[in-house]
N, C-alpha and C positions, 0 to 999 in steps of 0.2 A: 580255273578258267585261264586260258592263255592270255598273256598281257595285251595282245593286239585287240582283244575284244573289249578291253577297258578304255581304250583311247580313241575309238572310232567316233567321229563327230555325230551329233544329233542331226538326223535328216529333216527334222521339222523346224519351222512350220512349212506346210505344203498346201497350195491351193488345189482343192479337190473338185470344185465347181466354180463358175465365175463369181468371185466375191465371197467364197466360202473357204475358210482356211482351217486346217487341221493343226492343233497345237499340242504341246506336251513333250514328254519323253518316255522311254520304256521303263517298265518295272520288271526286274528279274525274278523268276520263280523257279525254285529247285524242287523237283518232284521225281522220286524214284530214279535217281541218278541221271535225270535229264535236266537240261536248262531250257526253260521256256521264257519268252519275253511276251509282255502284254502292255497295253496302254491303259492309263486312266485319263483319257484324252479330253480336251476341251475343243470347242469349235467357235470361230469368229465368223459372223455373218455381217457383211457390209452392205447397207442399203444406201439410197440416195439422200436420206435425211437423218438416218441414225444407224448405229451398229448394235449388234447383240452378241453376247457371249453365252454359249450353250455349255453348261457344266463348268466347274472350276478346277478340276483335277484333285489329286491327292494333296495333302498339306506339303509334302516334300516337293511337289511340282510347281508351287506358286512362284518361286524365284525365276524359273525357266519361263513359265507362262507370262509372267509380268513383263519380262524382256521381250518376248515375242509380240505381246499386245502393243507395247510401246512403239515398237518398230512398225508394225502393220497399221496402226491407227494414225500414224503421222500423216497429216494432210487429208485424212478421211473423216467422214461424219463421226461424231463422238459416240462413245459407248452409252447407249440409251437404256438397254434392258439386259438383265441377267436371267436366263431360264435354266433351271436345274431339274433334271428328270425326277430325282428323289433325294432324300436326306442322307443317304449312306455316305460315309466319309470320302471314298474315292471320287464321288461326284460333287460333293458340297464342301470339301475340306478347305477350299480357299475362299469361301463365301465372305467371311468377315473382312479379309484383306482386300478382296475385290471391291466391296462396298466402300471401304475406307479410301482406297486408291482412286476410285471413280465416284465422287460424291453426288453426281447427277444420275447415276444408274439406278433403275428400279428392279428389285427382285420380283420375279413372276413365277407362277406355277401353283402347286399345292404347297403353301407356305407354313403348314403345320409345324409348330414348335420353334421355328426360326426366331420368333420374337423373344423366346425365353433365353436363347443364347446371345442374341444381339438386340436387346431392348432399345438401344440407342438408334437402331435403324428401322424400328417397327413401322414408322411412317413412310418408309420406302418399300413396303412389301405389298404386292397385289395378287389377290386370288385369281386363278384362272380355272376354267372347266373345259370339258371337251367341246371343241368347235370354236372356242374363243381365238381371236387372232391379234397379233401385235404388229402394227404397221411400221415398216422401216423405210418407206419410200420406194416404190417400184417393186417391192417384195414384202412378204410378211411371214411370220411364223405362226402356224396354227397348232393348237393342242389337239392331239389325236389319241385314239385308243391305245393303251399300253398292253399289247397282246401278251408279252412275257414280262411279268412284274417281279421286281426284287423286293418291293415293299408295297404296303397298302396305298401309299401316297404317290406312287409312280404315275407320271404322265410321259408320253412321247411327244416330240415336236416334229413339225413338217414345214419346210421352207417352200413357199408356194410358187416362186418364179422358176427356179431350176429344179424343183421337185426333189429336194433332199430330205430324207428321213433321218431323224436323230432318235434312235431306239434305246438309248441307255444301255441296259444289260441285255437287250433283246438279241444281239448278235455278238455274244461274248466268246472269244476264242483267242488262243495264244498264237505266237509265230516263232520262227526259228532264227535266233540271232546269228548263229553260225552260218546260215544260208543267206545272210544279208537281207532279211525280210524287213528290217526296221524301216519304217517310213514308206514302204511300198503299198500300192493299191493291191487288194487281194488277188486280182487277176495277174498281177506282175510276179507274185510269189509262187512260181510254178511248182516248187517242191513242197508247198504247204499241204499238210494232211488235215483238212478241216474236220474230218470225222474224229480224229484223235484229239485235236486241240480244242474242239468244242466240248468233247467229253471231259477233258481236264477241267474246264470251267464249270461243268455240271458238278464235279466233285468240290471245287473250291468255293463257288459262290451261289450256285443255283441247285442246291441239293434237293429242293422240293420237286424238281423235275423227275426224280426217280420214283415218285409216288403219284404221278399224274399221267394221263394218256396224252402224250405229246403229239400224237397225230391230230388231235383236236386243235392244239395250238398252232401246228403247222398249217392246217387248213385256214385258220383265222389270219395267219400271216399272209397267205396267198390272197385272201379276200381284201385285206387292208392295202396291200401293195398294188393290187389291180385297181381298186377303187381310187386310190390317190395317184396312180400312174407314176410310181416312184422311179426316178432315174438314177439316184445315188443313195447309198445307205452309209451313214456316218456313225458307227457304233462307238460307245465310250471305251470298250475293252477289246475291240478287234480292229483289223485292218479295214480301211474304208473300201466299200464295194462299189465298183464303177460299172460293172456289167451284171445287173440284177438277175436277168434271165439265166445267165451262165452260172452264177455263184450261189443263188438262193437254194437250188436243189441240194447242193453240197452242205450248206448250213443246216438245212432241215434233216439231212441224213445224220449229221452230227448230233442234233437234238434227240433224234430217235435212238441213236446208238448210245448216247450218254445216259438216257433214261432206262436203258435195258440192261446195262452191265452193273456188276457189283461195285461198291465203293472201293477205290484203289489205294486208299491210304493217304490221308491228307495231313496226318499229325507229324509227318517228317518234312513238311514244307517250311522253308524259311524265305523271307522276302528281303531282298537287298536292292537298294536303289542304285541303278546304273544308267549312265547315259545311253540312249539308243544307238 
């Protein structure tokens, strides 16, 4: 990789809806002589009476996310809740450190097994089911159907005021570092091939999609987004989507394409942490 790609500053945090901030940094993926970048993102929602962190990032991300949180929360309502879509490390890897750093925060969602890893925090864990809401003052986070699951325990979140969907692995795709996509909204990354980059994630993280009829899942996505009137989609592993009507068809095309092609060889993948 050219030296210039190693020294580019991290473009995050970025406000992607009023009071909703995109946190983290890129993770480099090498696959078949290409370099893809992706996020294990976290998101901060700031309400009138409390704030919430959605996801915690990969363990390597916590020093970055902690600095971003400290800066963003200065003078704002304190961190009241932590919502994690599921237990996989790129989503929950900073859980223990977030709970230690913010001793008033409550962990919410499907909390299966977290008490085994963090018994000292068990009294700060709250089960949620579909339809439950967490009030932040003037806005809330609602637990909604996880159309594309990575684990049995997966839940998606929906912010009710500005209508932001947090789908975990549901919109997982890479972006091109060399094209300066890092930190861009999906619609700003004009050279991004969503068909290709979504298929890459099907190989890396959602291999079950190759054995399912993804048209049914695409139909469910359409129904969920229409029912909730989603305005912004904030995926853990993809660029934030600001124009749902424009970009959703391209994501669905990628899901269908990824499920239809043969596995392209993931055993030559190495992961290297790089700043976005």
